[in-house]
N, C-alpha and C positions, 0 to 999 in steps of 0.2 A: 504494500500500500504506500502510495506517495505521501510525502510530508504534507502536501497541499490537501490531499483527500483526508488525511488524519486530522488536520487542523479544522477543516470544514465540519467534520463529524463532531469534534469537541465543541465547536461553536454552536452547532445545532442542538447538542445535548444541553448545554447551558441555557439556550433560548427556550427549549421545551420546558425545562424546569421553571424558568421565569414566567412563561406563559401560563403554566399550570397554577403557579402561585397567584398570578393576577386573576385568573378565572375563579379560583377558590375564594379569594378575598371578595370578588364581585358577587358570586352566588350566595355568599353568607350574609350579604347586606339585604337580601330579599326577606328572609324570615327573622328579622331583627328582634321583634317583640317576643317570639317564641324562644329564640336563643337566649335572650336575657332572662326569661323565666327559668329556663333549664339551668343556666349558669348560677342563678341565685339559689335554686333548689340544690344543686350540686355542692355549692360552696357553703351552704348553711346546713347541710346534712350533719347528723350527729357525729359521724366519724371524721368530719373535716376539721382541720386545725385552723382554717382561715378566720372564722369569727373571733377566735381567741388571739391569734398571732398577728393578724392583719385586719384589725377592725375598720381601718380607713377604707380598705378595698371593699369590704363587705358593705359598709355604709354607702359607698359610691355605686356599687352594683345595684343595691336596693333602690337608691335614689333614681338611677337611670331607668330601671325597670318600672318604677312607679310613674315616672314621667312618660315613658312609652305607653304604658297602660292607659294613662289619661288621654294621651294624644289619640290612641287607637279608639277609645270609647267616645271622645268628644269631637275630635277633628281628624278623623282617619286620613283625610286627603293630605295631611302633612307628611305622612309616611311615604307619599309619592316621591319625595325628595330622596329617600334612601333607595327607592327603585331606580332613580336616575343615577345615583352613586354606583349602584350595582352595574347598570348598563354601561356607564363610563369605563369601569374596570374591564368589562367584556370587550368593548370597542378598542380600548388601548391594547388589550391582549392580541386582538386581531392584527393590529398594526405591526406587531413583532413577527408576523409571518413574512413580511418583506425581508428583513435581515436573515430569516431562516432560508428563504429561497436564494437570495443573492446578498451575502453579508457585506461585501465591499461596496456595492452600489447603494445599499440601504443603511450604511453606518449612521446616517443622520437620525434614524429611528432610535438607535442605541443612545446617541447623544441627547436626543429629546427626552428619553427616559431618565438619563442622568440629571438633566435640568429639572425634570419633574420631581425626582427624589430630593434634590437640593431645595426645591421650593416647599417641601413639606415642613422644613424646619422653621422658616419665618412664619408660615401659616399657623403652625401650632403655637409659636411664641406670641403672635399677635392676637389671633382669634381665640386661643384657649382662655386667656384671662378675660377677654370681652364676654365670652359665653359662660364664664364661671366654671371652667374645667380645672380640676386640681392640677398643679404643676407636674406632679409625678405621672399623671395620665398623659399630659402633653409630651413628657419624655418618652413614654411608650409609643405615642403616635410618631414622634420624631425618629424613633428607632426603625420604623418602616422605611423611611428615607435612607437612613444610614445602612441598614442591611440590604435594602433594595439596590443601592448603587454598587455594592460589592460585585455581584455577578455581572453587572453592566460594565464595570471597569475591566473585569477579566475578559469579557467578550470583546470589548473595544480593542484591548491590547492584542488579542488573538486575530481580530479582523485586520489590524494594521500589519501584523506579520503576514497574514494571508495576502494582503495587497502587495507587499514586497515580493512574495513568491510569484504572484501572478504577473507582476511587472517583469521579473527576471525571466519567466517562461516566455512572455511575449517578446522580450528583447533577444532571446536566444534564436539564432538563425536555424531554420530547418535544414536537416542534412540534405546534401545534393543527391539528386536521383541519378542512378548509374545506368 
């Protein structure tokens, strides 16, 4: 197997992993109310150490669940915003099919993803306090940008290497026919 082929396979593996993560994070935004109920039930179960050792987390989960229950009961149309959040994740995941098909030509999608990951940090730092989000939760939100950019940096570096290999292949003259 050529180095170029092996590098393309590695790029594609990283991209599939990234796409799967985007899809999973997207589809989990649809059943948000149910998920929060399950999380609260799981964390408050008698065998769980969370209420005793992390009371702030337990209070926050309960507060968010109560808020979502109220929204679902009184103004369920507001949950349409989380449907759009889910849809946005799915659409962004589709965009990464471009680099999967042709990494060198579509490196801009990787760079766009890196910019989006960086944008999570100021969004969390600015909007978190405005919306009354605890700082520790904003740190969790920011971690998605930090951890999301890591595979993109790796993929970008590999695409740059692939680009050099492709340029070298294009520059190499074909053997003369005998």
